[in-house]
C-alpha positions as CSV (number, residue, x, y, z in Angstrom):
1,X,10.5,-88.7,2.4
2,X,5.5,-88.1,2.8
3,X,5.3,-87.4,5.8
4,X,2.0,-83.3,10.4
5,X,2.2,-80.9,13.9
6,X,-0.3,-75.3,23.2
7,X,-0.2,-71.8,27.3
8,X,-1.3,-70.3,29.1
9,X,-1.3,-69.6,32.7
10,X,1.4,-67.3,33.9
11,X,3.6,-70.0,35.4
12,X,3.6,-72.1,32.2
13,X,4.2,-69.0,30.1
14,X,7.4,-68.4,32.0
15,X,8.5,-72.0,31.4
16,X,7.8,-71.8,27.7
17,X,9.4,-68.4,27.2
18,X,12.5,-69.7,29.0
19,X,12.8,-72.8,26.9
20,X,16.0,-73.2,25.0
21,X,18.1,-75.9,23.3
22,X,20.1,-76.4,26.4
23,X,17.2,-76.7,28.9
24,X,17.0,-79.7,31.2
25,X,14.3,-82.1,30.2
26,X,14.0,-84.0,33.4
27,X,10.5,-84.5,34.7
28,X,8.9,-86.3,37.6
29,X,7.2,-89.5,36.4
30,X,3.6,-90.1,37.5
31,X,0.2,-91.2,36.3
32,X,-0.2,-87.8,34.5
33,X,3.0,-88.3,32.6
34,X,3.6,-90.2,29.4
35,X,7.0,-91.0,27.9
36,X,7.2,-91.8,24.2
37,X,10.4,-93.1,22.5
38,X,11.5,-92.0,19.0
39,X,14.6,-92.6,16.9
40,X,15.0,-89.4,14.9
41,X,15.5,-86.2,17.0
42,X,14.5,-82.8,15.7
43,X,17.5,-80.6,14.8
44,X,15.5,-77.6,16.1
45,X,11.8,-76.7,16.3
46,X,11.4,-74.7,13.1
47,X,9.8,-76.8,10.4
48,X,9.4,-73.7,8.2
49,X,13.1,-73.7,7.5
50,X,14.2,-77.3,8.4
51,X,13.2,-80.2,6.2
52,X,12.6,-83.7,7.5
53,X,9.9,-85.5,9.5
54,X,11.2,-85.2,13.1
55,X,9.8,-81.7,13.8
56,X,6.3,-82.1,12.6
57,X,6.2,-85.6,14.1
58,X,6.6,-83.9,17.5
59,X,4.8,-80.6,17.0
60,X,2.1,-80.9,14.4
61,X,-1.4,-81.2,16.0
62,X,0.3,-81.3,19.4
63,X,1.8,-77.8,19.6
64,X,0.8,-76.3,16.3
65,X,-2.6,-76.6,14.8
66,X,-4.0,-75.7,11.4
67,X,-7.5,-74.8,10.0
68,X,-8.0,-78.5,9.2
69,X,-6.4,-81.9,10.0
70,X,-6.5,-85.5,8.9
71,X,-8.5,-87.9,10.9
72,X,-7.6,-91.6,11.5
73,X,-9.1,-92.5,8.1
74,X,-7.2,-89.8,6.2
75,X,-10.2,-87.5,5.8
76,X,-9.8,-83.8,6.0
77,X,-11.8,-82.6,9.0
78,X,-12.2,-79.2,10.9
79,X,-9.7,-78.1,13.5
80,X,-9.3,-74.3,14.0
81,X,-11.8,-73.8,11.3
82,X,-15.3,-74.9,12.4
83,X,-16.4,-75.2,8.8
84,X,-15.7,-74.0,5.3
85,X,-17.4,-73.6,1.9
86,X,-15.9,-73.7,-1.6
87,X,-17.0,-71.5,-4.5
88,X,-18.4,-73.1,-7.7
89,X,-15.2,-72.2,-9.6
90,X,-13.3,-74.1,-6.8
91,X,-11.0,-71.1,-6.2
92,X,-12.4,-69.4,-3.2
93,X,-12.5,-71.0,0.3
94,X,-14.4,-69.3,3.1
95,X,-13.4,-70.6,6.6
96,X,-15.5,-70.0,9.7
97,X,-13.0,-69.9,12.6
98,X,-13.4,-71.1,16.2
99,X,-13.7,-68.2,18.7
100,X,-11.9,-67.9,21.9
101,X,-8.7,-69.6,20.7
102,X,-5.4,-68.2,21.9
103,X,-1.8,-68.8,21.1
104,X,0.6,-70.1,23.8
105,X,1.9,-66.5,24.3
106,X,-1.6,-65.3,25.1
107,X,-2.3,-63.7,21.7
108,X,-5.8,-64.3,20.3
109,X,-6.2,-66.3,17.1
110,X,-8.1,-64.5,14.4
111,X,-8.5,-64.3,10.7
112,X,-5.5,-61.9,10.5
113,X,-3.4,-64.8,11.8
114,X,-4.7,-67.0,9.0
115,X,-3.6,-64.4,6.5
116,X,-0.3,-63.9,8.2
117,X,0.5,-67.6,8.4
118,X,-0.5,-68.7,4.8
119,X,1.1,-65.7,3.1
120,X,4.3,-66.2,5.2
121,X,4.7,-69.7,3.7
122,X,5.4,-67.9,0.4
123,X,7.7,-65.2,1.8
124,X,9.6,-66.7,4.8
125,X,9.5,-70.5,4.5
126,X,12.5,-72.2,2.9
127,X,11.6,-76.0,3.0
128,X,11.1,-77.9,-0.2
129,X,7.3,-78.4,0.1
130,X,6.5,-74.7,0.5
131,X,5.7,-74.6,-3.3
132,X,2.4,-76.3,-2.5
133,X,1.1,-72.9,-1.2
134,X,2.1,-71.0,-4.4
135,X,-1.4,-71.5,-5.7
136,X,-2.7,-69.0,-3.1
137,X,-3.5,-65.6,-4.8
138,X,-4.5,-63.8,-1.7
139,X,-6.1,-64.1,1.8
140,X,-8.7,-61.8,3.2
141,X,-9.6,-61.3,6.9
142,X,-13.3,-60.8,6.3
143,X,-14.1,-60.7,10.0
144,X,-12.2,-61.9,13.1
145,X,-13.8,-65.3,12.7
146,X,-14.0,-65.4,8.9
147,X,-11.0,-66.0,6.6
148,X,-11.2,-66.1,2.9
149,X,-8.5,-67.8,0.8
150,X,-8.5,-67.1,-3.0
151,X,-6.5,-69.4,-5.2
152,X,-5.1,-68.5,-8.6
153,X,-6.5,-71.7,-10.1
154,X,-8.5,-74.7,-8.8
155,X,-6.3,-77.1,-6.8
156,X,-7.3,-80.6,-5.7
157,X,-4.3,-80.8,-3.5
158,X,-4.4,-77.5,-1.7
159,X,-6.8,-78.3,1.1
160,X,-5.0,-81.6,1.7
161,X,-1.8,-79.7,2.0
162,X,-3.3,-77.5,4.7
163,X,-3.4,-80.6,6.9
164,X,0.3,-80.8,6.9
165,X,2.9,-78.5,8.5
166,X,2.2,-76.0,5.7
167,X,-1.2,-75.2,7.3
168,X,0.2,-74.5,10.8
169,X,-1.1,-71.3,12.3
170,X,1.4,-68.7,13.7
171,X,1.0,-65.4,15.5
172,X,3.1,-62.4,14.3
173,X,4.1,-62.1,18.0
174,X,5.4,-65.7,18.1
175,X,7.8,-66.2,15.2
176,X,10.9,-64.4,16.5
177,X,12.7,-67.6,17.5
178,X,10.8,-70.6,16.0
179,X,13.9,-72.8,16.3
180,X,13.8,-72.7,20.1
181,X,10.4,-71.3,21.1
182,X,7.4,-72.7,19.3
183,X,4.2,-70.7,19.8
184,X,1.1,-72.5,18.7
185,X,-2.6,-72.9,19.6
186,X,-2.5,-76.6,20.4
187,X,-3.1,-78.7,23.5
188,X,0.6,-78.8,24.4
189,X,3.5,-76.4,24.6
190,X,7.2,-77.1,24.6
191,X,8.4,-76.8,28.2
192,X,12.0,-78.0,28.0
193,X,14.5,-79.6,25.8
194,X,17.7,-81.5,26.4
195,X,19.7,-82.0,23.1
196,X,20.5,-85.6,22.3
197,X,18.0,-86.8,24.9
198,X,14.4,-85.5,25.1
199,X,11.7,-82.8,24.7
200,X,9.1,-82.2,27.3
201,X,5.6,-81.0,26.4
202,X,3.2,-79.6,29.0
203,X,-0.5,-79.4,28.7
204,X,-1.9,-76.0,27.8
205,X,-4.4,-75.0,30.5
206,X,-5.9,-72.4,28.2
207,X,-6.5,-74.8,25.3
208,X,-9.7,-74.1,23.5
209,X,-10.6,-77.8,22.9
210,X,-10.7,-81.1,24.8
211,X,-8.0,-81.2,27.4
212,X,-5.3,-83.8,26.8
213,X,-5.4,-86.8,29.1
214,X,-1.7,-86.5,30.0
215,X,-0.5,-83.3,31.6
216,X,3.1,-84.0,30.6
217,X,4.5,-85.9,27.7
218,X,8.2,-86.6,27.4
219,X,9.5,-87.3,23.9
220,X,12.6,-89.5,24.4
221,X,15.1,-89.8,21.6
222,X,17.0,-93.1,21.4
223,X,18.7,-94.0,18.1
224,X,19.8,-97.5,18.9
225,X,16.9,-100.0,18.4
226,X,18.1,-102.3,21.2
227,X,18.4,-99.5,23.6
228,X,15.0,-98.2,22.6
229,X,13.4,-101.6,23.2
230,X,15.2,-102.0,26.5
231,X,13.9,-98.6,27.6
232,X,10.4,-99.9,27.3
233,X,11.2,-103.1,29.1
234,X,12.8,-101.2,32.0
235,X,10.0,-98.6,32.3
236,X,12.2,-95.8,31.0
237,X,9.4,-95.1,28.4
238,X,5.8,-96.1,28.0
239,X,5.5,-96.2,24.2
240,X,7.7,-96.9,21.2
241,X,6.3,-94.6,18.5
242,X,7.5,-96.8,15.7
243,X,9.4,-100.1,16.2
244,X,12.8,-100.0,14.6
245,X,13.9,-103.6,15.4
246,X,11.3,-105.8,13.7
247,X,12.8,-109.0,15.1
248,X,11.8,-107.9,18.5
249,X,8.1,-107.7,17.8
250,X,7.3,-111.3,18.7
251,X,9.0,-110.7,22.1
252,X,6.6,-107.9,22.8
253,X,3.6,-109.8,21.5
254,X,4.4,-112.7,23.9
255,X,4.5,-110.3,26.9
256,X,1.1,-109.4,28.4
257,X,2.6,-106.2,29.8
258,X,2.6,-104.8,26.3
259,X,0.4,-104.2,23.3
260,X,1.5,-104.2,19.6
261,X,-0.5,-101.9,17.3
262,X,0.1,-102.6,13.6
263,X,-1.0,-100.7,10.5
264,X,0.2,-98.9,7.5
265,X,2.0,-95.6,6.8
266,X,2.6,-93.1,4.0
267,X,6.3,-93.8,4.4
268,X,7.9,-95.1,1.3
269,X,11.4,-96.6,2.0
270,X,13.1,-95.4,-1.2
271,X,16.4,-96.1,-2.9
272,X,16.9,-92.6,-4.2
273,X,19.0,-92.2,-7.3
274,X,20.6,-89.0,-8.4
275,X,19.0,-88.6,-11.8
276,X,21.0,-85.5,-12.6
277,X,24.4,-87.1,-12.1
278,X,26.2,-89.6,-14.5
279,X,25.8,-92.5,-14.8
280,X,22.4,-92.4,-13.1
281,X,21.2,-89.8,-15.7
282,X,20.9,-92.8,-18.0
283,X,17.5,-94.5,-17.6
284,X,19.1,-97.9,-18.6
285,X,21.4,-97.7,-15.6
286,X,18.6,-96.8,-13.2
287,X,16.5,-99.6,-14.6
288,X,19.4,-102.0,-14.2
289,X,19.8,-101.2,-10.5
290,X,16.1,-101.7,-10.1
291,X,16.2,-105.2,-11.8
292,X,19.2,-106.1,-9.6
293,X,17.4,-105.7,-6.3
294,X,15.2,-108.4,-4.9
295,X,12.8,-106.3,-2.9
296,X,11.0,-109.2,-1.3
297,X,14.3,-110.6,0.0
298,X,15.3,-107.1,1.1
299,X,12.0,-106.7,3.0
300,X,12.4,-110.1,4.6
301,X,16.0,-109.3,5.7
302,X,15.8,-105.7,6.6
303,X,12.3,-105.6,8.1
304,X,11.4,-109.2,8.9
305,X,8.9,-109.3,6.0
306,X,6.7,-106.6,7.7
307,X,5.7,-104.0,5.2
308,X,4.2,-103.7,1.7
309,X,5.8,-104.0,-1.7
310,X,4.4,-101.1,-3.8
311,X,6.6,-100.3,-6.7
312,X,5.7,-96.6,-6.7
313,X,5.5,-93.4,-4.6
314,X,1.8,-94.2,-3.8
315,X,0.7,-96.0,-0.7
316,X,-2.5,-98.1,-0.8
317,X,-4.4,-95.5,1.2
318,X,-4.3,-93.0,-1.8
319,X,-7.1,-93.2,-4.4
320,X,-4.7,-93.6,-7.3
321,X,-2.8,-96.5,-5.9
322,X,-1.8,-99.4,-8.2
323,X,0.5,-102.3,-7.3
324,X,3.5,-101.6,-9.6
325,X,5.9,-103.8,-7.7
326,X,6.4,-106.3,-10.5
327,X,7.1,-103.8,-13.4
328,X,10.8,-104.3,-12.8
329,X,11.0,-107.8,-11.3
330,X,14.2,-109.2,-9.8
331,X,16.2,-110.1,-12.9
332,X,20.0,-110.0,-12.4
333,X,20.7,-111.1,-16.0
334,X,18.6,-108.2,-17.4
335,X,20.4,-105.9,-15.0
336,X,23.8,-106.9,-16.4
337,X,22.6,-106.7,-20.0
338,X,21.3,-103.1,-19.5
339,X,24.6,-102.1,-17.8
340,X,26.5,-103.5,-20.7
341,X,24.3,-101.7,-23.2
342,X,24.7,-98.4,-21.3
343,X,28.5,-98.9,-21.3
344,X,28.4,-98.8,-17.5
345,X,30.1,-102.0,-16.4
346,X,32.2,-102.0,-13.2
347,X,30.3,-99.1,-11.7
348,X,31.3,-97.7,-8.3
349,X,28.7,-95.7,-6.5
350,X,28.4,-93.9,-3.1
351,X,25.4,-95.1,-1.1
352,X,25.0,-92.3,1.4
353,X,22.3,-93.1,4.0
354,X,20.9,-91.7,7.3
355,X,22.4,-93.6,10.3
356,X,19.0,-95.1,11.1
357,X,18.3,-98.8,11.6
358,X,16.0,-99.4,8.6
359,X,18.4,-97.6,6.3
360,X,21.5,-99.4,7.5
361,X,19.8,-102.8,7.2
362,X,18.4,-102.1,3.8
363,X,21.7,-100.7,2.6
364,X,23.6,-103.9,3.4
365,X,21.1,-105.9,1.3
366,X,21.3,-103.4,-1.6
367,X,25.1,-103.4,-1.5
368,X,25.2,-107.2,-1.7
369,X,22.7,-107.5,-4.5
370,X,24.3,-104.8,-6.6
371,X,27.6,-106.5,-6.2
372,X,26.1,-109.6,-7.8
373,X,25.7,-107.6,-11.0
374,X,29.1,-106.0,-10.9
375,X,28.1,-102.7,-9.2
376,X,30.3,-101.7,-6.3
377,X,28.7,-99.5,-3.6
378,X,30.4,-97.8,-0.7
379,X,28.0,-97.3,2.2
380,X,28.4,-94.0,4.0
381,X,26.2,-93.6,7.1
382,X,25.5,-89.9,7.8
383,X,24.2,-88.4,11.0
384,X,20.5,-87.8,10.7
385,X,18.8,-85.4,10.4
386,X,21.4,-82.6,10.2
387,X,24.2,-84.1,8.1
388,X,22.0,-86.2,5.7
389,X,19.7,-83.3,5.1
390,X,22.6,-80.9,4.3
391,X,24.8,-83.2,2.2
392,X,22.2,-85.4,0.4
393,X,18.9,-83.5,0.5
394,X,20.2,-79.9,0.1
395,X,23.5,-80.2,-1.6
396,X,22.6,-83.3,-3.8
397,X,26.0,-84.8,-3.0
398,X,25.2,-88.5,-3.5
399,X,24.8,-91.2,-6.1
400,X,22.3,-93.4,-4.1
401,X,20.6,-93.0,-0.8
402,X,17.9,-94.9,1.2
403,X,15.4,-92.8,3.0
404,X,11.9,-93.1,4.4
405,X,9.7,-90.4,2.7
406,X,6.9,-89.8,5.2
407,X,5.0,-86.9,3.8
408,X,1.5,-87.7,2.4
409,X,1.1,-87.6,-1.4
410,X,4.8,-86.7,-1.8
411,X,4.8,-88.2,-5.3
412,X,4.5,-84.5,-6.4
413,X,8.1,-84.0,-5.5
414,X,9.0,-85.7,-8.8
415,X,7.5,-82.7,-10.6
416,X,10.2,-80.5,-9.2
417,X,13.5,-80.8,-11.1
418,X,15.5,-79.0,-8.4
419,X,14.4,-81.5,-5.8
420,X,17.1,-83.9,-4.7
421,X,16.0,-86.6,-7.0
422,X,17.3,-84.6,-10.0
423,X,14.4,-85.9,-12.0
424,X,13.2,-83.7,-14.8
425,X,10.2,-84.9,-16.9
426,X,8.0,-82.5,-18.8
427,X,5.3,-85.2,-19.1
428,X,5.2,-85.8,-15.4
429,X,5.1,-82.1,-14.6
430,X,2.2,-81.6,-17.1
431,X,0.3,-84.6,-15.7
432,X,0.8,-83.3,-12.1
433,X,-0.5,-79.9,-13.1
434,X,-3.5,-81.4,-14.9
435,X,-4.3,-83.7,-12.0
436,X,-4.3,-80.8,-9.5
437,X,-6.6,-78.5,-11.5
438,X,-8.9,-81.1,-13.1
439,X,-11.9,-83.0,-11.8
440,X,-11.5,-85.5,-9.1
441,X,-11.9,-88.3,-11.7
442,X,-9.2,-86.7,-13.8
443,X,-6.9,-86.4,-10.8
444,X,-7.1,-90.1,-10.2
445,X,-6.5,-91.0,-13.9
446,X,-3.6,-88.5,-14.2
447,X,-1.9,-89.5,-10.9
448,X,-2.0,-93.2,-12.0
449,X,-0.2,-92.1,-15.2
450,X,2.4,-90.2,-13.1
451,X,3.1,-93.3,-11.0
452,X,3.5,-95.5,-14.1
453,X,5.8,-93.0,-15.8
454,X,8.0,-92.7,-12.7
455,X,8.2,-96.5,-12.5
456,X,9.0,-96.9,-16.2
457,X,11.8,-94.3,-15.9
458,X,13.1,-96.0,-12.7
459,X,13.2,-92.5,-11.2
460,X,13.8,-94.3,-7.9
461,X,13.4,-97.8,-6.6
462,X,10.6,-98.0,-4.0
463,X,11.9,-100.8,-1.8
464,X,8.8,-101.1,0.5
465,X,6.1,-99.2,2.3
466,X,7.1,-98.9,6.0
467,X,4.6,-100.5,8.4
468,X,3.2,-98.6,11.4
469,X,4.2,-100.8,14.4
470,X,3.6,-99.1,17.8
471,X,4.5,-101.0,21.0
472,X,3.2,-99.7,24.3
473,X,2.3,-100.6,27.8
474,X,-1.2,-102.0,28.0
475,X,-2.2,-99.1,30.3
476,X,-2.0,-96.6,27.4
477,X,-4.9,-96.4,25.0
478,X,-6.1,-94.4,22.1
479,X,-3.6,-95.3,19.4
480,X,-4.5,-94.9,15.7
481,X,-3.6,-98.0,13.7
482,X,-2.7,-96.3,10.4
483,X,-0.3,-93.4,10.3
484,X,-1.8,-91.0,7.8
485,X,-0.1,-87.7,8.6
486,X,3.3,-86.3,9.6
487,X,2.2,-86.0,13.2
488,X,2.6,-88.5,16.0
489,X,-0.7,-87.2,17.3
490,X,-0.8,-87.3,21.1
491,X,-4.3,-85.8,21.4
492,X,-6.2,-89.0,21.5
493,X,-3.9,-91.0,23.9
494,X,-5.3,-91.7,27.3
495,X,-4.9,-94.1,30.2
496,X,-7.1,-97.2,30.2
């Protein structure tokens, strides 16, 4: 589901410390205010204990910062660390930290906070991707501006993981109520929240870096795609972070009040299959479902043909990408034969999906195409994120689901048998381990083998790669074309 996210002067400190889930989020609009529309609202502000993309989308790089981040090209670049060096055995990382950085509660940022934050992932975090930090053996605060991280073994993926929410820096004085009161070092702080409506971010006057162009940013949450579009047309918002009604794109393109920014994402729209539950524990059944779905027709219907057919959990921006979209071509006859061979005729499956536009549209196509090969599916929309995350992701109570996996390089989740896929392959687990600890060339070769094995096993059906389509008023500039991290990064946006 791939798939990344400031303070203060006394007045703003009071605003932030008083922030709660029930706060009013009304603000006065003006040239210093930007309003951005989103579809999926955070259930709370604690991405250490709450899975899903909505929280880091809002907070990563904006409220929380890490030692490093991803730039627009997907390259790891400095953030709270000015620079770093790696030992010849690739296990010791020495980070030189920026000086004069403070958290939003006024606490100074030092190497002790690096130690606290990284070790806390192992002890206090509960979300599924926390295991990416298990490779840390220990962290030393060598000096206030020098943190040393020692790994138990070389890891190609570890530094990349630091660019995600896993690398967010926390103060020991700021973790008492993460669900309601985020305390970070970034250019913004959470000033107010109105559940079901909006979150207000205020610029951090004590921010160490370049001041954000907008003093106030309102994150507006609107699930219905038509209502989201209408809000932009009626000046209720200035930006749609990701268009959810693709048929409306030409309408915006034809209107000189707006700009349409199109690129790619890390977000694989995936037909998840519960590999641990009969009959989907039979590879022939999973392959049959994959042959039964015409992904090109689904993309045309569900997302107006905008997107990329990939056939794996690897976007084209990753170095081990291969186009595997035709390994299981649309072949209803073969699907029926495999179902018969598996003794799985007349299947009835629950398709439990988030109540988000892309999932609803895709589910209707999947339901129709599976019916053509004798598989009956019952579509059950679940409130997202809370209900879907609890029932499908956490409790694994599903047969099929459709979800957009946004985390970068999240193919590694197939190496975790307890992840909601229920997929357990010793070969894939071994390949992933070898890819992480080997040379960069070995990593690419091994990761290609992982993708091919997952495709052969039909561990899931990767319907399409979600496009990045931002629509905004022409007065707003600074957008990044390709979405490479979990964050909707506000730091580069500015009036033009």
